[in-house]
C-alpha positions as CSV (number, residue, x, y, z in Angstrom):
1,X,-83.6,-106.6,-10.3
2,X,-81.3,-103.6,-9.8
3,X,-80.4,-101.9,-6.5
4,X,-80.4,-103.3,-3.0
5,X,-83.4,-103.7,-0.7
6,X,-83.3,-102.9,3.0
7,X,-85.6,-103.8,5.8
8,X,-86.6,-100.2,6.1
9,X,-86.6,-100.3,9.9
10,X,-86.0,-97.1,11.7
11,X,-83.6,-96.8,14.6
12,X,-83.9,-94.2,17.5
13,X,-80.7,-93.4,19.3
14,X,-80.6,-91.0,22.3
15,X,-77.4,-89.0,22.9
16,X,-76.6,-86.7,25.9
17,X,-74.2,-84.0,26.6
18,X,-72.6,-83.5,30.1
19,X,-74.7,-80.5,31.2
20,X,-77.6,-82.3,32.8
21,X,-77.2,-86.1,32.7
22,X,-79.9,-86.7,35.3
23,X,-82.7,-85.4,33.0
24,X,-81.3,-87.4,30.0
25,X,-81.4,-90.6,32.1
26,X,-85.0,-89.9,33.0
27,X,-86.0,-89.3,29.3
28,X,-84.2,-92.5,28.4
29,X,-86.1,-94.4,31.1
30,X,-89.4,-93.0,29.8
31,X,-88.5,-94.1,26.2
32,X,-87.2,-97.5,27.3
33,X,-83.8,-97.0,25.6
34,X,-80.2,-96.5,26.8
35,X,-78.1,-93.4,26.2
36,X,-75.5,-94.0,23.6
37,X,-72.0,-94.3,25.3
38,X,-70.0,-91.2,24.6
39,X,-66.4,-90.3,25.3
40,X,-66.3,-86.6,26.1
41,X,-63.6,-84.6,27.9
42,X,-61.9,-81.2,28.0
43,X,-58.4,-80.6,26.8
44,X,-56.0,-78.6,29.0
45,X,-56.8,-75.4,27.1
46,X,-60.6,-75.9,27.4
47,X,-61.3,-77.4,24.0
48,X,-63.9,-80.1,24.0
49,X,-63.5,-83.6,22.5
50,X,-66.4,-85.9,21.7
51,X,-66.6,-89.4,20.2
52,X,-69.6,-91.7,20.1
53,X,-68.8,-95.3,20.9
54,X,-71.5,-96.8,18.8
55,X,-72.3,-96.4,15.1
56,X,-75.0,-93.8,14.4
57,X,-75.2,-94.4,10.6
58,X,-78.8,-94.3,9.4
59,X,-80.2,-93.6,12.8
60,X,-82.7,-91.0,13.9
61,X,-80.5,-89.2,16.5
62,X,-82.0,-87.3,19.4
63,X,-79.4,-85.2,21.2
64,X,-80.4,-83.7,24.6
65,X,-78.4,-80.9,26.2
66,X,-79.8,-78.1,28.5
67,X,-78.0,-74.8,28.4
68,X,-77.1,-74.5,32.1
69,X,-74.0,-72.8,33.6
70,X,-71.4,-72.5,32.3
71,X,-73.7,-71.9,29.4
72,X,-71.1,-71.1,26.7
73,X,-69.3,-74.4,27.4
74,X,-72.4,-76.5,27.1
75,X,-73.7,-74.7,23.9
76,X,-70.3,-75.4,22.3
77,X,-70.3,-79.0,23.4
78,X,-73.8,-79.4,21.9
79,X,-72.6,-77.9,18.6
80,X,-69.6,-80.2,18.5
81,X,-71.9,-83.2,19.2
82,X,-74.3,-82.2,16.4
83,X,-71.3,-82.0,14.0
84,X,-70.1,-85.4,15.1
85,X,-73.5,-86.9,14.4
86,X,-73.6,-85.3,11.0
87,X,-70.2,-86.7,10.1
88,X,-71.3,-90.1,11.6
89,X,-74.0,-90.2,8.9
90,X,-77.0,-90.0,11.2
91,X,-80.2,-90.1,9.1
92,X,-81.7,-87.2,11.1
93,X,-80.6,-85.0,14.0
94,X,-83.1,-83.7,16.5
95,X,-81.7,-81.3,19.1
96,X,-83.5,-81.4,22.4
97,X,-83.0,-78.2,24.3
98,X,-85.0,-78.2,27.5
99,X,-83.7,-74.7,28.3
100,X,-82.7,-72.7,25.2
101,X,-79.7,-70.4,26.1
102,X,-79.7,-66.7,25.1
103,X,-83.5,-66.8,24.7
104,X,-83.9,-63.4,26.4
105,X,-81.8,-61.8,23.6
106,X,-84.6,-62.3,21.1
107,X,-84.8,-58.8,19.7
108,X,-83.0,-55.5,19.6
109,X,-84.1,-53.1,22.4
110,X,-81.5,-50.5,21.3
111,X,-79.1,-49.9,18.4
112,X,-75.9,-51.9,18.1
113,X,-77.2,-54.9,20.0
114,X,-77.1,-58.6,18.8
115,X,-80.1,-60.9,18.5
116,X,-78.2,-63.8,20.2
117,X,-81.2,-66.2,20.2
118,X,-81.2,-66.1,16.4
119,X,-77.4,-66.7,16.4
120,X,-77.8,-69.9,18.5
121,X,-80.4,-71.2,16.1
122,X,-78.1,-70.4,13.1
123,X,-75.2,-72.2,14.8
124,X,-77.3,-75.3,15.4
125,X,-78.5,-75.3,11.8
126,X,-75.0,-74.9,10.5
127,X,-73.7,-77.6,12.7
128,X,-76.2,-80.0,11.1
129,X,-79.4,-80.0,13.2
130,X,-82.6,-80.9,11.3
131,X,-85.1,-80.2,14.1
132,X,-85.2,-78.5,17.5
133,X,-87.4,-79.6,20.4
134,X,-87.5,-77.0,23.2
135,X,-89.5,-76.4,26.4
136,X,-91.2,-73.1,27.1
137,X,-89.2,-70.7,24.9
138,X,-88.9,-67.2,26.4
139,X,-90.9,-65.9,23.4
140,X,-92.8,-67.8,20.6
141,X,-90.9,-65.8,17.9
142,X,-87.7,-67.8,18.6
143,X,-89.4,-70.7,16.7
144,X,-89.0,-68.6,13.5
145,X,-85.3,-68.2,14.0
146,X,-84.6,-71.8,13.0
147,X,-84.9,-72.8,9.4
148,X,-86.6,-76.1,10.0
149,X,-89.2,-77.7,12.3
150,X,-89.4,-76.5,15.9
151,X,-91.4,-78.4,18.5
152,X,-92.4,-76.1,21.3
153,X,-93.4,-78.0,24.4
154,X,-95.1,-76.5,27.5
155,X,-94.7,-77.3,31.2
156,X,-98.1,-75.7,32.0
157,X,-100.1,-78.9,32.5
158,X,-97.5,-80.3,34.9
159,X,-97.2,-77.1,36.9
160,X,-100.9,-76.1,36.8
161,X,-102.2,-79.6,37.8
162,X,-99.8,-79.7,40.7
163,X,-100.9,-76.2,42.0
164,X,-104.6,-77.0,41.3
165,X,-104.5,-80.1,43.4
166,X,-102.9,-78.2,46.4
167,X,-105.0,-75.1,46.9
168,X,-108.6,-74.2,47.2
169,X,-109.4,-73.1,43.6
170,X,-112.2,-70.8,44.8
171,X,-109.6,-68.6,46.5
172,X,-107.0,-68.9,43.7
173,X,-105.8,-66.0,41.5
174,X,-103.4,-66.4,38.7
175,X,-100.9,-63.6,38.5
176,X,-98.7,-62.6,35.5
177,X,-95.4,-61.0,36.8
178,X,-95.4,-58.6,33.7
179,X,-97.4,-57.8,30.6
180,X,-95.3,-60.2,28.5
181,X,-96.6,-63.3,30.4
182,X,-100.3,-62.4,30.2
183,X,-101.1,-64.8,27.4
184,X,-99.6,-67.7,29.3
185,X,-101.3,-66.7,32.5
186,X,-104.6,-66.6,30.6
187,X,-104.1,-70.3,29.7
188,X,-103.5,-71.0,33.4
189,X,-106.8,-69.2,34.2
190,X,-108.6,-71.4,31.6
191,X,-107.2,-74.6,33.0
192,X,-107.8,-73.7,36.7
193,X,-110.9,-71.6,36.4
194,X,-109.3,-68.7,38.2
195,X,-109.3,-64.9,37.7
196,X,-106.2,-63.0,36.4
197,X,-104.1,-60.3,38.0
198,X,-101.0,-58.5,36.6
199,X,-98.0,-57.0,38.3
200,X,-96.8,-54.0,36.4
201,X,-93.1,-53.6,36.4
202,X,-90.4,-51.4,34.8
203,X,-86.9,-52.8,34.0
204,X,-83.9,-50.6,34.2
205,X,-82.5,-50.8,30.7
206,X,-79.0,-49.9,31.8
207,X,-78.7,-52.3,34.8
208,X,-79.2,-56.0,34.2
209,X,-81.7,-57.7,36.5
210,X,-82.8,-54.4,38.1
211,X,-86.6,-54.3,38.5
212,X,-89.0,-51.7,40.0
213,X,-92.5,-52.9,40.7
214,X,-95.2,-50.2,40.4
215,X,-98.6,-51.6,40.9
216,X,-100.9,-54.7,41.0
217,X,-103.8,-54.7,38.5
218,X,-106.6,-57.0,39.7
219,X,-108.1,-58.1,43.0
220,X,-105.6,-60.1,45.1
221,X,-106.7,-59.2,48.7
222,X,-107.3,-62.4,50.7
223,X,-106.5,-64.5,47.7
224,X,-104.0,-67.3,47.2
225,X,-101.9,-66.0,44.3
226,X,-99.9,-68.2,41.9
227,X,-97.2,-66.2,40.1
228,X,-96.6,-67.7,36.6
229,X,-93.2,-67.1,34.8
230,X,-91.0,-69.0,32.4
231,X,-87.8,-68.7,34.4
232,X,-86.3,-67.6,37.6
233,X,-82.8,-66.2,37.1
234,X,-81.5,-64.1,40.0
235,X,-85.0,-64.1,41.6
236,X,-85.2,-60.3,41.7
237,X,-88.3,-60.0,39.5
238,X,-90.3,-62.7,41.0
239,X,-89.5,-61.9,44.6
240,X,-90.4,-58.2,44.1
241,X,-93.6,-59.2,42.4
242,X,-94.5,-61.5,45.4
243,X,-93.7,-58.6,47.8
244,X,-96.1,-56.4,45.8
245,X,-98.8,-59.0,46.1
246,X,-98.4,-59.4,49.9
247,X,-98.4,-55.6,50.2
248,X,-101.8,-55.6,48.4
249,X,-103.3,-58.1,50.8
250,X,-102.6,-61.5,49.3
251,X,-103.1,-64.3,51.8
252,X,-100.4,-66.5,50.2
253,X,-98.1,-66.5,47.2
254,X,-96.9,-69.6,45.2
255,X,-94.4,-69.1,42.4
256,X,-94.2,-71.4,39.4
257,X,-91.5,-71.3,36.7
258,X,-90.4,-73.8,34.1
259,X,-86.7,-73.0,34.2
260,X,-84.9,-72.6,37.5
261,X,-81.8,-70.7,36.3
262,X,-81.1,-69.6,39.9
263,X,-77.9,-67.7,39.4
264,X,-76.1,-65.1,41.5
265,X,-78.1,-64.0,44.5
266,X,-81.1,-66.3,43.8
267,X,-80.3,-68.7,46.7
268,X,-80.5,-66.0,49.3
269,X,-83.5,-64.3,47.7
270,X,-85.5,-67.5,47.6
271,X,-84.6,-68.5,51.1
272,X,-85.5,-65.0,52.5
273,X,-88.7,-64.6,50.5
274,X,-92.1,-64.7,52.0
275,X,-93.3,-66.9,49.1
276,X,-94.6,-70.2,50.6
277,X,-93.5,-72.4,47.7
278,X,-91.5,-72.3,44.5
279,X,-92.5,-74.9,41.9
280,X,-90.0,-75.6,39.1
281,X,-89.4,-78.3,36.6
282,X,-86.0,-80.0,36.1
283,X,-85.2,-78.6,32.7
284,X,-82.1,-77.3,34.5
285,X,-80.3,-78.9,37.4
286,X,-81.1,-77.3,40.8
287,X,-78.1,-76.1,42.7
288,X,-77.4,-78.1,45.9
289,X,-77.6,-75.0,48.1
290,X,-81.2,-74.6,47.0
291,X,-82.5,-77.9,48.2
292,X,-85.1,-76.2,50.5
293,X,-88.4,-77.4,51.8
294,X,-90.2,-74.7,49.9
295,X,-88.7,-75.6,46.5
296,X,-90.5,-78.3,44.6
297,X,-89.0,-79.7,41.4
298,X,-91.3,-81.6,39.0
299,X,-90.1,-83.8,36.2
300,X,-90.4,-82.7,32.6
301,X,-89.0,-86.0,31.3
302,X,-92.4,-87.6,30.5
303,X,-93.4,-84.6,28.3
304,X,-90.1,-84.7,26.4
305,X,-90.2,-88.5,25.9
306,X,-93.7,-88.3,24.5
307,X,-92.6,-85.7,22.0
308,X,-89.6,-87.7,21.0
309,X,-91.7,-90.7,20.4
310,X,-94.2,-88.8,18.3
311,X,-91.4,-87.3,16.2
312,X,-89.7,-90.7,15.7
313,X,-93.0,-92.5,14.8
314,X,-94.0,-89.7,12.4
315,X,-96.9,-89.0,14.7
316,X,-98.5,-85.6,15.7
317,X,-96.6,-83.4,18.1
318,X,-99.5,-81.0,17.6
319,X,-101.7,-83.4,19.5
320,X,-99.5,-82.8,22.6
321,X,-100.0,-79.0,22.1
322,X,-103.8,-79.5,21.8
323,X,-103.8,-81.4,25.1
324,X,-101.7,-78.7,26.8
325,X,-103.5,-75.6,25.6
C-alpha cells in the first residue's frame, strides 16, 4: 500500500473578531462549540495584530465579524484574520458578515465614483476567503461581486413573525419606505396576508442622508403600518417616512430593520419619533444610549448557526431560503 490514510473526520472551528463578540458567543452557543481563543490587539500606531492560540490546520474555519463602527478598523481586522487562517493551513475559510460594510456603494450613480461593495468582496477573496455568509445584503447584486459561493440569509421570518404576533393582522399594512424595498415588502405581505403601501421619496444626491418625502401610495388611513427596511443609519429616512404615514391618517407605525447602524443623530431621532416601536436584529451592537423601551432587538444567531451547520455538513442552505421566502 502507498500513501497514508486519515480518518476523514471534518473539524468545524469558529473564530471571532472584536467588533461584536456578543453575537459570536450566541452563535457559538447555538452550534454547541467554543470560540477559538485569539490574541488580538492594536499597536501604538493603530496596526492590528492577530494570532490564533489553537491549530487551525485542516479545519473548516468560520470567521464572524460584523462591520460596525469604526468600520474601517473592523474590516481590516477581518482581512488580517482571514490571512492568518490561510497561512495556518485551514481547509476552508467561510467569512460570516452579519452586516456587510460599504453595501450601499454597490453601483455608480455618477462618474468618477467607486463601487466600494465590490472592493470589499475583492479584498476578502484576495485575503483567502472561500465563501461569504451575509444577512440581508443591501442589494442582491452584491452576491455577484464575490468570486465564490455567497449564502444570503434573511431576517424576514424573525421580524415578520414577531410583528404578526403583536398586532391585529386585519388592520395591518406593510409599507416600503422607497421603491427599492418593494420586493422585500411584497414578501412580508405574502407572509402576513397584508396589503402593501409605498412611501415615495427623493434623495438629495449632493447631501448624504438628506431625504424629502413626497407622497404615500396606498391606503394607510386608520391602519397599523409596519415600515420595512434593511437598515436604519441616521434615522432620517425612516422617521420621515413614518411622519408621512401619520400625516396620511395611519393609526400606528411600527418600524422594522435588520441592521441598526444607528449613527450620528439616530439616537435623538428615534427617541423623538412618533413611531411606537423599532424592531431590529442584533447583526450590529446597539449603542447603550439607545436602550429605550420602544426599541426591541431580536437575535439573528439561530439563523446564522443553522446556515453554518448546513455549510459544514454539506447540506442545503437553499432549504433555509425556501423556508424564509
